[in-house]
N, C-alpha and C positions, 0 to 999 in steps of 0.2 A: 438513471442518473447515478453517478459515483461521487461521493463526497468524502474527503479525508481531512481530519483535523488533528494536529499535534501528534502525529504517528511516530512511534519509535519501535524498532525491532532489533533484536540481537540474537544471534545464534549462540547456544551454550558453548563454552570453551573456545570461543573465536573472537578475533578482533573486529570482525565485520559488524557494522552498525548502520542501520538505515533510519534516517530521520526525514519526515515530510511535514512541514508546518501547515501547509494548506494546498489542496489539489481538488479540482472538481471537473467533471465532464458531464454536460447536460445530455439528456435523452435525445437521441438522433444525431449527436455530434460524434466526431472521430478524433482520436488522439493516438500518437505514436510514442512508445517508450524507446529511447535510443540511448546508448552508452556502451562503454567497453565491457568486456567480460568481467564478471565479478562485481559490477556496480550496483546490483540489486533489482534489475528489471524483472526477473522471474519471481523473486521474493515479493516484490510489490504486487504482482498479479496474483500470487498465492494469498496475500493479505486481503486483496479486494474480493477474491472468491470465498474467503472464509476458511481456506485450507490451513493457513498459518494464523496464529493469533499474536497481535502486537503486545509489547510490554507496557505500552502507554498509548493513549490517543483513541481515536474513533474512526471507523470505516463504515459508511452507509452505502449499500449497493441496492438499487431498485427500491428504495424506501425502507429497506431492512437493515438494521444495525447488525452487521456480521461480527462485531467484536463482543 
């Protein structure tokens, strides 16, 4: 399961900002991230994996709070 609440992320010295108020994917479900280049798809995956840390909010992956 993936659960995101009030997520905010910003790259230093950049105008890019990612905000996700609520998002969840239940175990066994599938989801697709689609959007134009630069919209934050890879950044969101990095946040879900715990590779990047948000400036605010919470990310829970497989029952583990990765934030």
